[in-house]
Backbone as JSON Lines, residues from 0, in Angstrom:
{"i":0,"aa":"X","n":[240.21,-37.99,167.89],"ca":[241.46,-37.42,168.34],"c":[242.27,-37.01,167.14]}
{"i":1,"aa":"X","n":[242.91,-35.89,167.21],"ca":[243.66,-35.32,166.1],"c":[244.85,-36.17,165.7]}
{"i":2,"aa":"X","n":[245.29,-37.05,166.5],"ca":[246.45,-37.87,166.2],"c":[247.61,-37.47,167.07]}
{"i":3,"aa":"X","n":[248.35,-38.44,167.46],"ca":[249.51,-38.22,168.32],"c":[250.73,-38.0,167.43]}
{"i":4,"aa":"X","n":[251.47,-36.96,167.7],"ca":[252.66,-36.68,166.92],"c":[253.7,-37.76,167.17]}
{"i":5,"aa":"X","n":[254.54,-37.93,166.18],"ca":[255.64,-38.88,166.31],"c":[256.92,-38.12,166.64]}
{"i":6,"aa":"X","n":[257.81,-38.76,167.39],"ca":[259.07,-38.09,167.68],"c":[259.89,-37.91,166.41]}
{"i":7,"aa":"X","n":[260.8,-36.97,166.44],"ca":[261.65,-36.71,165.28],"c":[262.61,-37.85,165.0]}
{"i":8,"aa":"X","n":[263.85,-37.61,165.18],"ca":[264.89,-38.57,164.87],"c":[264.99,-39.64,165.95]}
{"i":9,"aa":"X","n":[264.93,-40.89,165.52],"ca":[265.07,-42.03,166.44],"c":[265.98,-43.06,165.8]}
{"i":10,"aa":"X","n":[266.72,-43.81,166.62],"ca":[267.45,-44.96,166.08],"c":[266.45,-45.94,165.44]}
{"i":11,"aa":"X","n":[266.91,-46.75,164.52],"ca":[266.03,-47.65,163.79],"c":[265.17,-48.53,164.69]}
{"i":12,"aa":"X","n":[265.76,-49.1,165.73],"ca":[265.03,-50.01,166.61],"c":[263.94,-49.27,167.38]}
{"i":13,"aa":"X","n":[264.26,-48.08,167.87],"ca":[263.26,-47.28,168.58],"c":[262.17,-46.8,167.62]}
{"i":14,"aa":"X","n":[262.54,-46.49,166.39],"ca":[261.57,-46.09,165.37],"c":[260.6,-47.24,165.09]}
{"i":15,"aa":"X","n":[261.12,-48.46,165.0],"ca":[260.26,-49.62,164.74],"c":[259.24,-49.79,165.87]}
{"i":16,"aa":"X","n":[259.67,-49.63,167.11],"ca":[258.76,-49.74,168.26],"c":[257.72,-48.63,168.22]}
{"i":17,"aa":"X","n":[258.15,-47.4,167.99],"ca":[257.22,-46.27,167.97],"c":[256.24,-46.39,166.81]}
{"i":18,"aa":"X","n":[256.72,-46.81,165.64],"ca":[255.82,-47.0,164.5],"c":[254.79,-48.07,164.79]}
{"i":19,"aa":"X","n":[255.2,-49.16,165.42],"ca":[254.27,-50.25,165.76],"c":[253.22,-49.76,166.76]}
{"i":20,"aa":"X","n":[253.63,-48.94,167.71],"ca":[252.68,-48.42,168.7],"c":[251.66,-47.5,168.02]}
{"i":21,"aa":"X","n":[252.12,-46.63,167.15],"ca":[251.2,-45.74,166.43],"c":[250.26,-46.54,165.52]}
{"i":22,"aa":"X","n":[250.78,-47.58,164.89],"ca":[249.95,-48.42,164.03],"c":[248.88,-49.13,164.84]}
{"i":23,"aa":"X","n":[249.25,-49.69,165.98],"ca":[248.28,-50.37,166.84],"c":[247.22,-49.39,167.32]}
{"i":24,"aa":"X","n":[247.62,-48.21,167.68],"ca":[246.69,-47.17,168.11],"c":[245.69,-46.86,167.0]}
{"i":25,"aa":"X","n":[246.18,-46.75,165.77],"ca":[245.3,-46.48,164.63],"c":[244.32,-47.63,164.4]}
{"i":26,"aa":"X","n":[244.82,-48.87,164.45],"ca":[243.95,-50.04,164.24],"c":[242.91,-50.18,165.34]}
{"i":27,"aa":"X","n":[243.2,-49.65,166.53],"ca":[242.26,-49.71,167.65],"c":[241.23,-48.57,167.58]}
{"i":28,"aa":"X","n":[241.29,-47.76,166.53],"ca":[240.31,-46.7,166.35],"c":[240.76,-45.34,166.85]}
{"i":29,"aa":"X","n":[242.05,-45.16,167.09],"ca":[242.62,-43.91,167.59],"c":[241.93,-43.39,168.85]}
{"i":30,"aa":"X","n":[241.89,-44.22,169.89],"ca":[241.25,-43.77,171.12],"c":[241.99,-42.58,171.72]}
{"i":31,"aa":"X","n":[241.26,-41.74,172.41],"ca":[241.87,-40.56,173.05],"c":[242.73,-41.0,174.23]}
{"i":32,"aa":"X","n":[243.58,-40.11,174.66],"ca":[244.41,-40.38,175.84],"c":[243.53,-40.64,177.06]}
{"i":33,"aa":"X","n":[242.47,-39.88,177.2],"ca":[241.55,-40.06,178.33],"c":[240.93,-41.44,178.31]}
{"i":34,"aa":"X","n":[240.55,-41.9,177.13],"ca":[239.97,-43.25,177.0],"c":[241.0,-44.31,177.37]}
{"i":35,"aa":"X","n":[242.24,-44.14,176.92],"ca":[243.27,-45.12,177.23],"c":[243.56,-45.15,178.73]}
{"i":36,"aa":"X","n":[243.54,-44.0,179.38],"ca":[243.73,-43.95,180.84],"c":[242.61,-44.74,181.51]}
{"i":37,"aa":"X","n":[241.4,-44.56,181.04],"ca":[240.26,-45.28,181.62],"c":[240.42,-46.79,181.44]}
{"i":38,"aa":"X","n":[240.84,-47.23,180.27],"ca":[241.05,-48.66,180.03],"c":[242.12,-49.23,180.94]}
{"i":39,"aa":"X","n":[243.21,-48.51,181.07],"ca":[244.36,-49.01,181.84],"c":[244.14,-48.84,183.33]}
{"i":40,"aa":"X","n":[243.52,-47.74,183.69],"ca":[243.33,-47.42,185.1],"c":[244.19,-46.23,185.47]}
{"i":41,"aa":"X","n":[243.56,-45.21,186.01],"ca":[244.26,-43.97,186.33],"c":[245.4,-44.2,187.31]}
{"i":42,"aa":"X","n":[245.27,-45.19,188.19],"ca":[246.34,-45.49,189.14],"c":[247.53,-46.17,188.51]}
{"i":43,"aa":"X","n":[247.36,-46.66,187.29],"ca":[248.44,-47.37,186.6],"c":[249.26,-46.42,185.75]}
{"i":44,"aa":"X","n":[248.59,-45.57,184.99],"ca":[249.3,-44.63,184.11],"c":[248.49,-43.37,183.92]}
{"i":45,"aa":"X","n":[249.17,-42.26,183.98],"ca":[248.52,-40.97,183.77],"c":[248.4,-40.66,182.28]}
{"i":46,"aa":"X","n":[247.6,-39.67,182.0],"ca":[247.42,-39.21,180.63],"c":[248.76,-38.75,180.05]}
{"i":47,"aa":"X","n":[249.53,-38.01,180.82],"ca":[250.81,-37.5,180.33],"c":[251.81,-38.63,180.1]}
{"i":48,"aa":"X","n":[251.77,-39.64,180.92],"ca":[252.7,-40.77,180.75],"c":[252.38,-41.55,179.48]}
{"i":49,"aa":"X","n":[251.1,-41.74,179.21],"ca":[250.7,-42.42,177.97],"c":[251.07,-41.56,176.77]}
{"i":50,"aa":"X","n":[250.82,-40.27,176.86],"ca":[251.18,-39.34,175.79],"c":[252.67,-39.43,175.49]}
{"i":51,"aa":"X","n":[253.48,-39.44,176.53],"ca":[254.94,-39.56,176.37],"c":[255.34,-40.83,175.61]}
{"i":52,"aa":"X","n":[254.63,-41.93,175.86],"ca":[254.96,-43.19,175.19],"c":[254.86,-43.05,173.68]}
{"i":53,"aa":"X","n":[253.94,-42.22,173.22],"ca":[253.73,-42.02,171.8],"c":[254.65,-40.96,171.19]}
{"i":54,"aa":"X","n":[254.94,-39.9,171.92],"ca":[255.62,-38.75,171.3],"c":[257.07,-38.56,171.69]}
{"i":55,"aa":"X","n":[257.52,-39.21,172.74],"ca":[258.87,-38.98,173.24],"c":[259.91,-39.78,172.45]}
{"i":56,"aa":"X","n":[261.1,-39.23,172.36],"ca":[262.21,-39.95,171.75],"c":[262.75,-41.04,172.68]}
{"i":57,"aa":"X","n":[262.35,-40.98,173.96],"ca":[262.77,-42.03,174.91],"c":[261.9,-43.27,174.74]}
{"i":58,"aa":"X","n":[262.51,-44.42,174.93],"ca":[261.77,-45.68,174.89],"c":[260.95,-45.78,176.17]}
{"i":59,"aa":"X","n":[259.64,-46.04,176.06],"ca":[258.8,-46.13,177.26],"c":[259.16,-47.32,178.14]}
{"i":60,"aa":"X","n":[258.77,-47.26,179.4],"ca":[258.95,-48.39,180.3],"c":[258.16,-49.59,179.78]}
{"i":61,"aa":"X","n":[258.72,-50.77,180.01],"ca":[258.0,-51.96,179.57],"c":[256.66,-52.11,180.29]}
{"i":62,"aa":"X","n":[256.61,-51.81,181.57],"ca":[255.37,-51.96,182.33],"c":[254.21,-51.19,181.71]}
{"i":63,"aa":"X","n":[254.48,-49.99,181.24],"ca":[253.45,-49.2,180.59],"c":[253.09,-49.8,179.24]}
{"i":64,"aa":"X","n":[254.08,-50.14,178.44],"ca":[253.8,-50.72,177.13],"c":[253.02,-52.01,177.25]}
{"i":65,"aa":"X","n":[253.36,-52.83,178.19],"ca":[252.68,-54.11,178.4],"c":[251.17,-53.91,178.52]}
{"i":66,"aa":"X","n":[250.75,-53.05,179.43],"ca":[249.31,-52.85,179.64],"c":[248.68,-52.06,178.5]}
{"i":67,"aa":"X","n":[249.4,-51.11,177.94],"ca":[248.86,-50.3,176.85],"c":[248.64,-51.15,175.6]}
{"i":68,"aa":"X","n":[249.62,-51.95,175.24],"ca":[249.49,-52.81,174.06],"c":[248.37,-53.82,174.24]}
{"i":69,"aa":"X","n":[248.27,-54.41,175.41],"ca":[247.2,-55.37,175.66],"c":[245.83,-54.73,175.48]}
{"i":70,"aa":"X","n":[245.65,-53.54,176.05],"ca":[244.36,-52.86,175.94],"c":[244.05,-52.44,174.5]}
{"i":71,"aa":"X","n":[245.03,-51.9,173.82],"ca":[244.81,-51.51,172.43],"c":[244.52,-52.72,171.56]}
{"i":72,"aa":"X","n":[245.27,-53.8,171.74],"ca":[245.04,-55.01,170.94],"c":[243.65,-55.58,171.17]}
{"i":73,"aa":"X","n":[243.14,-55.44,172.38],"ca":[241.78,-55.91,172.67],"c":[240.72,-55.13,171.91]}
{"i":74,"aa":"X","n":[241.04,-53.93,171.46],"ca":[240.07,-53.07,170.78],"c":[240.15,-53.14,169.27]}
{"i":75,"aa":"X","n":[241.12,-53.85,168.72],"ca":[241.26,-53.96,167.27],"c":[240.23,-54.98,166.77]}
{"i":76,"aa":"X","n":[239.32,-54.53,165.89],"ca":[238.31,-55.46,165.36],"c":[238.99,-56.6,164.6]}
{"i":77,"aa":"X","n":[238.63,-57.81,164.95],"ca":[239.21,-59.01,164.33],"c":[240.73,-58.92,164.31]}
{"i":78,"aa":"X","n":[241.28,-58.37,165.39],"ca":[242.71,-58.14,165.46],"c":[243.49,-59.33,165.96]}
{"i":79,"aa":"X","n":[244.75,-59.09,166.23],"ca":[245.64,-60.15,166.7],"c":[245.28,-60.55,168.13]}
{"i":80,"aa":"X","n":[245.72,-61.72,168.5],"ca":[245.58,-62.14,169.89],"c":[246.38,-61.17,170.74]}
{"i":81,"aa":"X","n":[245.76,-60.59,171.79],"ca":[246.49,-59.62,172.61],"c":[247.8,-60.17,173.18]}
{"i":82,"aa":"X","n":[247.81,-61.43,173.57],"ca":[249.05,-62.03,174.09],"c":[250.14,-62.07,173.04]}
{"i":83,"aa":"X","n":[249.77,-62.42,171.81],"ca":[250.75,-62.43,170.71],"c":[251.27,-61.02,170.44]}
{"i":84,"aa":"X","n":[250.38,-60.05,170.51],"ca":[250.78,-58.67,170.26],"c":[251.72,-58.18,171.37]}
{"i":85,"aa":"X","n":[251.43,-58.53,172.6],"ca":[252.32,-58.15,173.71],"c":[253.7,-58.78,173.52]}
{"i":86,"aa":"X","n":[253.74,-60.04,173.12],"ca":[255.03,-60.71,172.9],"c":[255.8,-60.05,171.75]}
{"i":87,"aa":"X","n":[255.1,-59.68,170.7],"ca":[255.75,-58.98,169.57],"c":[256.32,-57.65,170.03]}
{"i":88,"aa":"X","n":[255.55,-56.91,170.79],"ca":[256.03,-55.62,171.29],"c":[257.19,-55.8,172.26]}
{"i":89,"aa":"X","n":[257.18,-56.87,173.03],"ca":[258.29,-57.09,173.96],"c":[259.6,-57.28,173.19]}
{"i":90,"aa":"X","n":[259.55,-57.99,172.08],"ca":[260.75,-58.17,171.27],"c":[261.2,-56.83,170.67]}
{"i":91,"aa":"X","n":[260.24,-56.02,170.22],"ca":[260.57,-54.69,169.71],"c":[261.18,-53.82,170.81]}
{"i":92,"aa":"X","n":[260.62,-53.92,172.02],"ca":[261.11,-53.14,173.14],"c":[262.53,-53.55,173.53]}
{"i":93,"aa":"X","n":[262.78,-54.86,173.54],"ca":[264.14,-55.34,173.84],"c":[265.14,-54.77,172.84]}
{"i":94,"aa":"X","n":[264.8,-54.81,171.56],"ca":[265.7,-54.28,170.53],"c":[265.89,-52.77,170.71]}
{"i":95,"aa":"X","n":[264.82,-52.06,171.01],"ca":[264.89,-50.6,171.16],"c":[265.72,-50.18,172.37]}
{"i":96,"aa":"X","n":[265.73,-51.0,173.4],"ca":[266.49,-50.67,174.6],"c":[267.92,-51.21,174.53]}
{"i":97,"aa":"X","n":[268.23,-51.93,173.45],"ca":[269.58,-52.48,173.31],"c":[269.85,-53.64,174.24]}
{"i":98,"aa":"X","n":[268.79,-54.29,174.7],"ca":[268.94,-55.42,175.61],"c":[269.75,-56.52,174.93]}
{"i":99,"aa":"X","n":[270.68,-57.15,175.63],"ca":[271.54,-58.15,175.01],"c":[270.79,-59.34,174.44]}
{"i":100,"aa":"X","n":[269.6,-59.62,174.93],"ca":[268.87,-60.79,174.41],"c":[267.94,-60.43,173.27]}
{"i":101,"aa":"X","n":[268.09,-59.22,172.69],"ca":[267.15,-58.8,171.65],"c":[267.22,-59.68,170.42]}
{"i":102,"aa":"X","n":[268.33,-60.33,170.17],"ca":[268.4,-61.24,169.05],"c":[267.93,-62.64,169.4]}
{"i":103,"aa":"X","n":[267.68,-62.88,170.67],"ca":[267.24,-64.18,171.12],"c":[265.77,-64.1,171.49]}
{"i":104,"aa":"X","n":[265.19,-65.23,171.69],"ca":[263.79,-65.27,172.12],"c":[263.76,-65.16,173.64]}
{"i":105,"aa":"X","n":[263.56,-63.96,174.13],"ca":[263.55,-63.72,175.58],"c":[262.17,-64.0,176.15]}
{"i":106,"aa":"X","n":[262.15,-64.46,177.37],"ca":[260.89,-64.7,178.06],"c":[260.27,-63.36,178.45]}
{"i":107,"aa":"X","n":[258.97,-63.28,178.36],"ca":[258.26,-62.07,178.78],"c":[258.33,-61.98,180.29]}
{"i":108,"aa":"X","n":[258.6,-60.77,180.81],"ca":[258.69,-60.64,182.26],"c":[257.37,-60.92,182.94]}
C-alpha cells in the first residue's frame, strides 16, 4: 500500500493519537484498507470509515479505534500485548477528545 496520508493541522492531542495510529499501522506491515476491513469484519467498519480514521482531522469513534488497534496490534511481530495497546490508545483518544478524565486513569468502556 502506498501509505495513508496524514491530516494537516491537528491539535497536539489529536496529532499524538493520529501519529500513534500511523505508527501501529506501519509496525503491522502497512496492511491495505481492504485487508483491515477483512480483519475487522465488513459489517463492523467499511473501507471508507477506516480510511477516515487515518486521514481525517476528526478524531475517530472509539468503537472503531478499539477494534482497529486490537487487530493491528495482533499483527505486529513480537509486538505489544493487544490489550495494553488498546488501553494506551484509549488514553490517547480521551486526551484527543478533550474528555475530562484524560488526566486520570479512566476505565476502558
